[in-house]
Each structure stands twice: as C-alpha cells, then as structure tokens.
C-alpha atoms as an extended CHARMM CRD file, in Angstrom:
* protein
*
        94  EXT
         1         1  MET       CA            142.9000000000      -74.0350000000      102.9050000000  PROA      1               0.0000000000
         2         2  ARG       CA            142.6660000000      -77.6030000000      104.1030000000  PROA      2               0.0000000000
         3         3  ALA       CA            139.9110000000      -79.9340000000      102.9550000000  PROA      3               0.0000000000
         4         4  SER       CA            138.4540000000      -83.4120000000      103.3580000000  PROA      4               0.0000000000
         5         5  ILE       CA            137.1790000000      -85.5470000000      100.4980000000  PROA      5               0.0000000000
         6         6  ASP       CA            135.1610000000      -88.7300000000      100.8480000000  PROA      6               0.0000000000
         7         7  ILE       CA            135.2830000000      -90.7290000000       97.6170000000  PROA      7               0.0000000000
         8         8  SER       CA            133.5140000000      -93.9100000000       96.5570000000  PROA      8               0.0000000000
         9         9  LEU       CA            134.7390000000      -95.3940000000       93.2870000000  PROA      9               0.0000000000
        10        10  TYR       CA            132.5670000000      -97.8010000000       91.3210000000  PROA      10              0.0000000000
        11        11  PRO       CA            134.4190000000      -99.2680000000       88.3310000000  PROA      11              0.0000000000
        12        12  LEU       CA            131.9680000000     -100.8750000000       85.9020000000  PROA      12              0.0000000000
        13        13  ASP       CA            134.2950000000     -103.8080000000       85.3270000000  PROA      13              0.0000000000
        14        14  ALA       CA            134.5120000000     -107.3990000000       86.5530000000  PROA      14              0.0000000000
        15        15  GLN       CA            137.9700000000     -106.5960000000       87.9880000000  PROA      15              0.0000000000
        16        16  TYR       CA            136.6110000000     -103.7550000000       90.1170000000  PROA      16              0.0000000000
        17        17  GLY       CA            138.4880000000     -104.8480000000       93.2600000000  PROA      17              0.0000000000
        18        18  GLU       CA            141.8670000000     -104.6360000000       91.5620000000  PROA      18              0.0000000000
        19        19  ILE       CA            141.0130000000     -101.2560000000       90.0280000000  PROA      19              0.0000000000
        20        20  ILE       CA            139.9510000000      -99.7990000000       93.3840000000  PROA      20              0.0000000000
        21        21  THR       CA            143.0130000000     -101.2220000000       95.1500000000  PROA      21              0.0000000000
        22        22  GLN       CA            145.3870000000      -99.7220000000       92.5770000000  PROA      22              0.0000000000
        23        23  PHE       CA            143.5690000000      -96.3800000000       92.7890000000  PROA      23              0.0000000000
        24        24  ILE       CA            144.0540000000      -96.3030000000       96.5840000000  PROA      24              0.0000000000
        25        25  LEU       CA            147.7240000000      -97.3250000000       96.3100000000  PROA      25              0.0000000000
        26        26  ASN       CA            148.2800000000      -94.5310000000       93.7890000000  PROA      26              0.0000000000
        27        27  LEU       CA            146.6560000000      -92.0170000000       96.1510000000  PROA      27              0.0000000000
        28        28  ARG       CA            148.8530000000      -93.1870000000       99.0270000000  PROA      28              0.0000000000
        29        29  ARG       CA            152.0140000000      -92.4630000000       97.0290000000  PROA      29              0.0000000000
        30        30  ASN       CA            151.4480000000      -88.7620000000       97.5900000000  PROA      30              0.0000000000
        31        31  LYS       CA            152.9560000000      -87.9420000000      100.9770000000  PROA      31              0.0000000000
        32        32  ASP       CA            151.2900000000      -84.5030000000      101.0970000000  PROA      32              0.0000000000
        33        33  ILE       CA            147.8530000000      -85.9990000000      101.7600000000  PROA      33              0.0000000000
        34        34  GLN       CA            146.4370000000      -88.3780000000      104.3370000000  PROA      34              0.0000000000
        35        35  VAL       CA            144.4750000000      -91.3480000000      102.9900000000  PROA      35              0.0000000000
        36        36  GLU       CA            142.1100000000      -93.3930000000      105.1680000000  PROA      36              0.0000000000
        37        37  VAL       CA            140.1800000000      -96.3970000000      103.8940000000  PROA      37              0.0000000000
        38        38  ASN       CA            137.1340000000      -98.2370000000      105.1880000000  PROA      38              0.0000000000
        39        39  GLY       CA            134.7470000000     -100.7520000000      103.6500000000  PROA      39              0.0000000000
        40        40  LEU       CA            132.5410000000      -98.0930000000      102.0550000000  PROA      40              0.0000000000
        41        41  SER       CA            134.7870000000      -95.2790000000      100.9010000000  PROA      41              0.0000000000
        42        42  THR       CA            138.1890000000      -93.6350000000      100.9850000000  PROA      42              0.0000000000
        43        43  GLN       CA            138.8110000000      -90.3560000000      102.7900000000  PROA      43              0.0000000000
        44        44  LEU       CA            141.4650000000      -87.8750000000      101.7260000000  PROA      44              0.0000000000
        45        45  PHE       CA            142.7370000000      -85.0540000000      103.9500000000  PROA      45              0.0000000000
        46        46  GLY       CA            145.1380000000      -82.2590000000      103.1090000000  PROA      46              0.0000000000
        47        47  PRO       CA            145.6110000000      -78.9690000000      101.3080000000  PROA      47              0.0000000000
        48        48  TYR       CA            142.7030000000      -78.2940000000       98.9290000000  PROA      48              0.0000000000
        49        49  ASP       CA            144.8430000000      -77.6440000000       95.8570000000  PROA      49              0.0000000000
        50        50  VAL       CA            147.0100000000      -80.7040000000       96.4800000000  PROA      50              0.0000000000
        51        51  LEU       CA            143.9650000000      -82.9550000000       96.9720000000  PROA      51              0.0000000000
        52        52  PHE       CA            142.3940000000      -81.8500000000       93.7150000000  PROA      52              0.0000000000
        53        53  GLY       CA            145.6850000000      -82.1070000000       91.8410000000  PROA      53              0.0000000000
        54        54  VAL       CA            146.1060000000      -85.6930000000       93.0070000000  PROA      54              0.0000000000
        55        55  LEU       CA            142.4690000000      -86.5370000000       92.2310000000  PROA      55              0.0000000000
        56        56  GLN       CA            142.6800000000      -84.9360000000       88.8100000000  PROA      56              0.0000000000
        57        57  THR       CA            145.6000000000      -87.2080000000       87.9160000000  PROA      57              0.0000000000
        58        58  GLU       CA            144.5270000000      -90.4450000000       89.5940000000  PROA      58              0.0000000000
        59        59  LEU       CA            140.8060000000      -90.3080000000       88.8340000000  PROA      59              0.0000000000
        60        60  LYS       CA            141.4760000000      -89.3750000000       85.2180000000  PROA      60              0.0000000000
        61        61  THR       CA            143.7420000000      -92.4280000000       84.9110000000  PROA      61              0.0000000000
        62        62  VAL       CA            140.9630000000      -94.7340000000       86.1340000000  PROA      62              0.0000000000
        63        63  LEU       CA            138.2940000000      -93.1120000000       83.9630000000  PROA      63              0.0000000000
        64        64  GLU       CA            140.4820000000      -93.3320000000       80.8600000000  PROA      64              0.0000000000
        65        65  GLN       CA            141.0770000000      -97.0520000000       81.4270000000  PROA      65              0.0000000000
        66        66  THR       CA            137.6060000000      -98.2730000000       82.3740000000  PROA      66              0.0000000000
        67        67  PRO       CA            134.0410000000      -97.0010000000       82.6780000000  PROA      67              0.0000000000
        68        68  ALA       CA            133.4520000000      -95.9690000000       86.2810000000  PROA      68              0.0000000000
        69        69  VAL       CA            131.3900000000      -93.7780000000       88.5690000000  PROA      69              0.0000000000
        70        70  ALA       CA            132.9490000000      -91.7230000000       91.3570000000  PROA      70              0.0000000000
        71        71  VAL       CA            130.9300000000      -90.1340000000       94.1490000000  PROA      71              0.0000000000
        72        72  LEU       CA            132.6650000000      -87.3780000000       96.1000000000  PROA      72              0.0000000000
        73        73  LYS       CA            131.7750000000      -85.4250000000       99.2140000000  PROA      73              0.0000000000
        74        74  ILE       CA            133.9430000000      -82.3990000000       99.8930000000  PROA      74              0.0000000000
        75        75  ALA       CA            134.2390000000      -80.4470000000      103.1420000000  PROA      75              0.0000000000
        76        76  SER       CA            136.3810000000      -77.5440000000      104.2170000000  PROA      76              0.0000000000
        77        77  GLY       CA            138.8030000000      -78.3650000000      106.9930000000  PROA      77              0.0000000000
        78        78  THR       CA            140.0440000000      -81.7640000000      108.0230000000  PROA      78              0.0000000000
        79        79  ARG       CA            138.5320000000      -84.1910000000      110.4710000000  PROA      79              0.0000000000
        80        80  PRO       CA            140.4970000000      -87.4270000000      110.2130000000  PROA      80              0.0000000000
        81        81  ARG       CA            139.2450000000      -90.3470000000      112.2700000000  PROA      81              0.0000000000
        82        82  GLU       CA            141.7300000000      -89.9420000000      115.1270000000  PROA      82              0.0000000000
        83        83  ALA       CA            140.7120000000      -86.3010000000      115.6090000000  PROA      83              0.0000000000
        84        84  LEU       CA            137.0390000000      -87.2360000000      115.8110000000  PROA      84              0.0000000000
        85        85  HSD       CA            137.7560000000      -90.0340000000      118.2840000000  PROA      85              0.0000000000
        86        86  SER       CA            139.5820000000      -87.5650000000      120.5430000000  PROA      86              0.0000000000
        87        87  ILE       CA            136.6850000000      -85.1040000000      120.4060000000  PROA      87              0.0000000000
        88        88  LEU       CA            134.1280000000      -87.8190000000      121.1700000000  PROA      88              0.0000000000
        89        89  GLN       CA            136.1700000000      -89.2300000000      124.0670000000  PROA      89              0.0000000000
        90        90  ALA       CA            136.5480000000      -85.7870000000      125.5990000000  PROA      90              0.0000000000
        91        91  LYS       CA            132.7990000000      -85.1350000000      125.3740000000  PROA      91              0.0000000000
        92        92  GLU       CA            131.9500000000      -88.5750000000      126.8140000000  PROA      92              0.0000000000
        93        93  SER       CA            134.2300000000      -87.9180000000      129.7910000000  PROA      93              0.0000000000
        94        94  ASN       CA            132.2290000000      -84.8250000000      130.7640000000  PROA      94              0.0000000000
C-alpha cells in the first residue's frame, strides 16, 4: 500500500531551523520515498511500511536530542504536487 504523510516538526529549541533542516536532509537520504518541502510542512510519499520505518528512525533521533512536537496527517495513496497539478490542469481545460 502506498501512503502520503504531511509532517510539521516543531523543535522547542532556539536552533529549530537547523534541527528541521537536518531532519529533512535525513529523510531525503532514503531513495525509496519522495520528499517535498514547502514553508509550512514536509510531505512524504511512498510505500506505507517504508515511510513509517524512515519516520520511526528519523523522528526518534530528533525527539531523543531535543524536546519537539510533530504533527502528522496520513492518507492512503499518493498525491504528490505534480500529480495534483496535472489533474487540476485537465479539469480547467474542460
């Protein structure tokens, strides 16, 4: 099963920007998932078990090093940005 995860990470630390950046870089090291970033959150796309394996490792690392809050939204299937843009363009053309 494929899944999508939207995650917002809120490190409770003055160096929050560096912590978030390193978290995203660590996620991107896994070539079995797609990682998209915007100003509000990070989206992960890929096989459900792989996504949660990666999150279990990377999120645990952050939470062991600094107090933080993570907010996740999880959906079945994948709808990366480029797929949604294609759907919207096709509908607008009709």
